[in-house]
Structures are given as C-alpha cells and as structure tokens.
Kinemage of the C-alpha trace (Angstrom):
@kinemage 1
@onewidth
@group {chain A} dominant
@subgroup {mainchain}
@vectorlist {calphas} color= white
{ca met a 1} P 101.959 -68.372 163.829
{ca thr a 2} L 101.764 -71.389 161.552
{ca tyr a 3} L 103.133 -71.625 158.022
{ca leu a 4} L 99.581 -72.009 156.761
{ca leu a 5} L 98.512 -68.694 158.300
{ca ile a 6} L 101.557 -66.985 156.798
{ca ser a 7} L 100.656 -68.321 153.334
{ca leu a 8} L 96.939 -67.517 153.352
{ca pro a 9} L 97.201 -63.740 152.739
{ca phe a 10} L 99.266 -64.389 149.597
{ca val a 11} L 96.706 -66.860 148.281
{ca leu a 12} L 93.853 -64.506 149.159
{ca val a 13} L 95.456 -61.622 147.226
{ca ala a 14} L 96.073 -63.941 144.264
{ca val a 15} L 92.456 -65.181 144.246
{ca val a 16} L 91.090 -61.624 144.391
{ca ala a 17} L 93.402 -60.526 141.548
{ca ala a 18} L 92.467 -63.577 139.451
{ca trp a 19} L 88.784 -62.826 139.989
{ca ala a 20} L 89.279 -59.177 139.011
{ca ala a 21} L 91.128 -60.205 135.841
{ca arg a 22} L 88.741 -62.982 134.845
{ca pro a 23} L 88.114 -63.156 131.093
{ca arg a 24} L 85.065 -61.410 129.734
{ca thr a 25} L 84.001 -64.236 127.434
{ca thr a 26} L 83.246 -67.875 128.086
{ca ala a 27} L 85.725 -69.159 125.494
{ca ala a 28} L 88.535 -67.052 126.908
{ca gly a 29} L 87.609 -68.206 130.397
{ca arg a 30} L 87.798 -71.824 129.319
{ca arg a 31} L 91.212 -71.295 127.715
{ca arg a 32} L 92.492 -69.549 130.830
{ca leu a 33} L 91.162 -72.332 133.062
{ca ile a 34} L 92.913 -74.985 130.962
{ca ala a 35} L 96.197 -73.041 130.872
{ca thr a 36} L 96.043 -72.329 134.600
{ca ser a 37} L 95.297 -75.964 135.389
{ca ile a 38} L 98.226 -77.196 133.309
{ca ala a 39} L 100.595 -74.653 134.869
{ca ala a 40} L 99.357 -75.485 138.371
{ca gly a 41} L 99.800 -79.209 137.732
{ca val a 42} L 103.366 -78.727 136.530
{ca leu a 43} L 104.200 -76.494 139.498
{ca val a 44} L 102.682 -78.959 141.971
{ca val a 45} L 104.816 -81.789 140.581
{ca leu a 46} L 107.964 -79.641 140.559
{ca thr a 47} L 107.279 -78.396 144.083
{ca ala a 48} L 106.728 -81.940 145.355
{ca val a 49} L 109.956 -83.184 143.795
{ca phe a 50} L 112.277 -80.315 144.599
{ca asp a 51} L 110.895 -79.517 148.053
{ca ser a 52} L 111.286 -83.188 148.948
{ca val a 53} L 114.887 -83.063 147.748
{ca ile a 54} L 115.773 -79.950 149.726
{ca val a 55} L 114.100 -81.303 152.861
{ca ala a 56} L 115.803 -84.693 152.463
{ca thr a 57} L 119.234 -83.100 152.035
{ca gly a 58} L 118.728 -80.885 155.075
{ca ile a 59} L 118.969 -77.595 153.183
{ca val a 60} L 115.617 -76.587 154.672
{ca ala a 61} L 114.074 -77.746 157.920
{ca tyr a 62} L 110.627 -76.851 159.220
{ca asp a 63} L 109.509 -76.346 162.796
{ca asp a 64} L 107.109 -79.248 163.344
{ca gly a 65} L 105.032 -77.142 165.745
{ca arg a 66} L 104.223 -74.676 162.971
{ca arg a 67} L 103.359 -77.177 160.245
{ca ser a 68} L 99.982 -78.739 159.534
{ca gly a 69} L 101.641 -82.144 159.450
{ca leu a 70} L 100.330 -83.021 155.996
{ca thr a 71} L 103.003 -83.691 153.401
{ca val a 72} L 103.394 -84.657 149.770
{ca gly a 73} L 106.574 -86.661 149.740
{ca leu a 74} L 108.644 -84.738 152.250
{ca ala a 75} L 107.195 -81.353 151.251
{ca pro a 76} L 104.682 -79.788 153.628
{ca val a 77} L 101.390 -78.923 151.950
{ca glu a 78} L 101.841 -75.291 152.964
{ca asp a 79} L 104.669 -75.048 150.423
{ca phe a 80} L 102.182 -75.698 147.633
{ca leu a 81} L 100.271 -72.494 148.380
{ca tyr a 82} L 103.032 -70.231 147.028
{ca pro a 83} L 103.107 -71.810 143.544
{ca leu a 84} L 99.299 -71.739 143.556
{ca ala a 85} L 99.367 -68.034 144.390
{ca gly a 86} L 101.908 -67.444 141.643
{ca val a 87} L 99.979 -69.319 138.982
{ca leu a 88} L 96.914 -67.224 139.804
{ca leu a 89} L 98.566 -63.867 140.456
{ca leu a 90} L 101.034 -63.483 137.582
{ca pro a 91} L 98.552 -63.920 134.703
{ca ala a 92} L 96.030 -61.771 136.578
{ca val a 93} L 98.490 -58.913 136.962
{ca trp a 94} L 99.480 -59.245 133.301
{ca thr a 95} L 95.833 -59.149 132.247
{ca leu a 96} L 95.029 -56.145 134.409
{ca ile a 97} L 98.040 -54.207 133.117
{ca thr a 98} L 97.465 -54.994 129.436
{ca arg a 99} L 93.703 -54.539 129.711
{ca gln a 100} L 94.279 -50.912 130.696
{ca thr a 101} L 96.961 -50.158 128.088
{ca glu a 102} L 95.734 -51.922 124.947
{ca pro a 103} L 93.301 -50.257 122.544
{ca ala a 104} L 89.610 -51.103 122.796
{ca thr a 105} L 89.815 -53.305 119.705
{ca arg a 106} L 92.702 -55.031 118.057
{ca his a 107} L 91.426 -54.430 114.517
{ca asp a 108} L 91.222 -50.677 114.504
{ca arg a 109} L 93.848 -50.233 111.777
{ca thr a 110} L 92.389 -48.804 108.600
{ca asp a 111} L 95.129 -49.808 106.172
{ca gly a 112} L 93.929 -53.428 106.256
{ca gly a 113} L 97.271 -55.085 106.592
{ca gly a 114} L 100.330 -55.763 108.601
{ca asp a 115} L 103.903 -54.786 107.970
{ca arg a 116} L 104.909 -54.727 104.344
C-alpha cells in the first residue's frame, strides 16, 4: 500500500465533514474560504520546511517504493495531505458541535444588554 492510499481516507473524511459544516450564508462562506486558505498556506509552508529538515537529518526515511516520487523540497507530497485534512476537519468539527449546542439566534436576550 502506498502512502498516498493511506492518506486518502483521512482527506475524504475531512472533505465530507467540511461539506457538511459549510456556512449557510455566502458572506460566511467567503470568510471561511479566506481563513481556510490562509491556514492551509501557512501549514503547507511549515510542512515543506520542517519535513525537509527531518528528512535531511535522517530522523524520518520513506520507502521509495511506496512514495509517489513527487516532492516539495525533500518532503513527499503525500505528507501535505495530513495538514490539508486537518485544516478542513478541525473547523468543520467545531462548527458541527457548536451548531448543535448554540441557541437558534444570538440575540434572544430580552434585557438588551451585556454584563453590567
């Protein structure tokens, strides 16, 4: 089994969860897309740097027969699927949990103010 095939179920679960937790409004969807893109970009850069370092130092070695052969620096592209799954899955899980526990509206207080 290749590293890519091992990673795909995690990405698939993350994509399904992200779809299920998609925002209900266009503005919220746009904000989530921007935030997700920024987080994914940061994680891709960090993964490229630190995976290259740990491969270069010999801390981790990969079986060449199980890799796709594509790399970013010294990091195999398969290693980028886990951060991608995380950046999709964690906000989705948070959204699904809070969507079920928060009241229907945020302005249902009748006293008209916050803490005094």
